[in-house]
C-alpha positions as CSV (number, residue, x, y, z in Angstrom):
1,M,0.0,0.0,0.0
2,E,1.4,3.4,-1.0
3,Y,1.2,6.3,1.4
4,Q,2.9,9.6,2.0
5,I,4.4,10.5,5.4
6,I,4.4,14.1,6.6
7,Y,6.4,14.8,9.7
8,G,5.6,17.8,11.8
9,N,5.2,19.3,15.3
10,R,2.5,17.0,16.6
11,T,2.1,14.4,19.3
12,T,-0.2,12.0,17.6
13,L,0.2,9.6,14.7
14,G,-2.7,9.9,12.3
15,I,-3.9,8.6,8.9
16,Q,-5.9,10.8,6.5
17,I,-7.5,9.9,3.2
18,T,-7.5,12.9,0.8
19,P,-10.6,13.6,-1.3
20,E,-8.6,12.1,-4.2
21,G,-8.2,8.9,-2.3
22,H,-4.5,9.3,-1.4
23,V,-3.3,8.0,2.0
24,V,-1.4,10.5,4.1
25,V,0.2,9.6,7.4
26,R,1.0,12.5,9.7
27,A,3.6,11.7,12.3
28,P,5.6,13.5,15.0
29,R,9.2,14.4,14.0
30,H,11.6,11.5,14.1
31,Y,8.9,8.9,14.6
32,P,10.3,5.5,13.5
33,K,9.2,4.4,10.0
34,R,9.0,0.8,11.3
35,K,6.2,1.9,13.7
36,I,4.5,3.9,10.9
37,R,4.5,0.8,8.7
38,Q,3.0,-1.3,11.5
39,F,0.3,1.4,12.2
40,V,-0.6,1.5,8.5
41,R,-0.8,-2.3,8.4
42,M,-3.0,-2.4,11.4
43,K,-5.4,0.2,9.9
44,K,-5.4,-1.4,6.4
45,E,-9.1,-2.3,6.6
46,W,-10.0,1.2,7.7
47,I,-7.9,2.8,5.0
48,H,-9.5,0.7,2.2
49,K,-13.0,1.4,3.6
50,K,-12.4,5.2,3.7
51,A,-10.5,5.3,0.4
52,E,-13.5,3.7,-1.4
53,G,-15.7,6.5,-0.1
54,R,-13.0,9.1,-0.6
55,K,-13.9,10.7,2.7
56,T,-11.6,13.1,4.5
57,D,-11.4,11.5,7.9
58,A,-8.6,10.7,10.3
59,W,-7.8,8.0,12.8
60,Y,-5.4,8.9,15.6
61,I,-3.4,7.3,18.4
62,N,-1.5,9.1,21.1
63,A,2.1,9.3,20.2
64,Q,3.3,11.5,23.0
65,P,6.2,9.8,25.0
66,Y,5.6,8.6,28.6
67,Q,7.0,10.9,31.3
68,K,9.6,9.1,33.5
69,E,7.3,9.2,36.6
70,E,4.4,7.8,34.5
71,K,6.4,4.9,33.2
72,V,7.7,4.0,36.7
73,Q,4.1,4.0,37.9
74,Y,3.1,1.6,35.1
75,L,6.1,-0.7,35.9
76,D,5.1,-0.9,39.5
77,S,1.4,-1.5,38.6
78,A,2.4,-4.2,36.1
79,L,4.4,-6.1,38.6
80,E,1.5,-6.1,41.1
81,I,-1.0,-7.1,38.4
82,F,1.1,-9.9,36.9
83,T,1.9,-11.3,40.4
84,V,-1.8,-11.5,41.3
85,K,-2.8,-13.0,37.9
86,A,0.2,-15.5,37.8
87,D,-0.6,-16.7,41.4
88,Y,-4.2,-17.2,40.5
89,Y,-3.6,-19.1,37.3
90,A,-0.6,-21.0,38.6
91,A,-2.8,-22.4,41.4
92,L,-5.6,-23.2,38.9
93,M,-3.2,-25.0,36.5
94,G,-1.1,-26.7,39.2
95,I,2.1,-25.0,38.1
96,S,4.8,-23.3,40.2
97,Y,7.2,-20.6,39.3
98,A,10.2,-18.9,40.9
99,Q,9.5,-15.2,40.5
100,I,8.0,-12.5,38.3
101,E,9.8,-9.7,36.5
102,V,8.6,-6.9,34.3
103,M,10.3,-6.2,31.0
104,E,9.9,-4.0,28.0
105,K,10.8,-5.8,24.7
106,Y,9.1,-5.0,21.5
107,S,6.7,-7.8,20.5
108,Q,7.7,-10.1,23.3
109,W,4.8,-10.3,25.7
110,G,5.6,-13.2,28.1
111,K,8.5,-15.4,28.6
112,C,9.5,-18.2,31.0
113,T,13.1,-19.1,31.8
114,K,14.6,-22.5,32.6
115,D,15.0,-21.4,36.2
116,G,11.2,-20.7,36.6
117,R,11.2,-17.0,36.3
118,L,8.2,-15.4,34.4
119,L,8.8,-12.2,32.5
120,F,5.9,-10.1,31.3
121,N,5.9,-7.0,29.1
122,W,4.5,-4.1,31.2
123,R,2.7,-2.6,28.2
124,L,0.2,-5.5,28.4
125,I,-1.5,-3.6,31.3
126,L,-2.7,-1.2,28.6
127,A,-4.6,-4.0,26.8
128,P,-8.0,-5.5,27.7
129,E,-7.8,-7.7,30.8
130,E,-8.5,-10.9,28.8
131,V,-5.3,-10.2,26.8
132,L,-3.3,-10.2,30.0
133,D,-5.0,-13.4,31.2
134,Y,-4.1,-15.1,27.9
135,V,-0.4,-14.1,28.1
136,V,-0.2,-15.2,31.7
137,I,-1.9,-18.5,31.0
138,N,0.2,-19.1,27.9
139,T,3.5,-18.3,29.7
140,L,2.6,-20.5,32.7
141,A,1.7,-23.3,30.3
142,R,5.2,-23.1,28.9
143,V,6.8,-23.6,32.3
144,K,6.1,-27.3,31.9
145,N,8.2,-27.2,28.8
146,Y,5.9,-29.4,26.8
147,P,5.3,-27.4,23.6
148,F,2.7,-29.9,22.3
149,L,0.7,-29.5,25.5
150,T,0.9,-25.8,25.8
151,I,-2.1,-25.0,23.5
152,R,-4.2,-27.7,25.2
153,M,-3.4,-26.3,28.6
154,V,-4.2,-22.7,27.5
155,E,-7.5,-23.9,25.9
156,Q,-8.6,-25.7,29.1
157,V,-8.2,-22.6,31.2
158,M,-9.3,-20.1,28.5
159,P,-11.4,-21.6,25.8
160,D,-11.7,-18.3,23.8
161,F,-7.9,-17.7,23.9
162,Q,-7.8,-17.4,20.1
163,V,-9.8,-14.2,20.2
164,W,-7.3,-12.5,22.6
165,K,-4.3,-13.9,20.8
166,Q,-5.7,-12.4,17.6
167,W,-6.3,-9.1,19.4
168,L,-2.7,-8.9,20.4
169,K,-1.5,-9.8,16.9
170,E,-3.7,-7.1,15.2
171,R,-3.6,-4.3,17.8
172,S,-0.3,-4.6,19.6
173,I,0.9,-1.4,17.9
174,L,-1.5,0.5,20.1
175,L,0.4,-0.7,23.1
176,W,3.6,0.7,21.6
177,S,2.2,4.0,20.3
178,R,4.0,5.9,23.0
179,E,7.7,5.5,23.9
């Protein structure tokens, strides 16, 4: 899909369809092209729908960076939230783990280590609660280290996990819209 990028003094990332049907992406100065590509991919259906009608409309996400204090608050909240969720689901699934850590790695949501540590991306707390539950359940299921059983275990605890897995696949860019 072809689109034009216009950088400017703004704090949001937005897409506009011109009356002629051209796609214009407006972005803050120095906003990474990789993230712009992901944003455009995520909004592909919206773009096609609007381009057909040739309407001038825009879709925005907040691209203003987090303040240091705000990010620290999210990190603290994430650790607390993931601890509660992991304790609950670990008991439900009969799984034990060593400890929980919060991380920030692009497109890595949950990870378990060989020594039983669970690592969760703090940005998940910005997603719907079911997405957090899915990632916690999936990560705990991997603690057993039986790849062929992981999906079955997840499905037993969360039968509709595919919906939330798909949400994460399609909308994860929203969780990274702010640095």
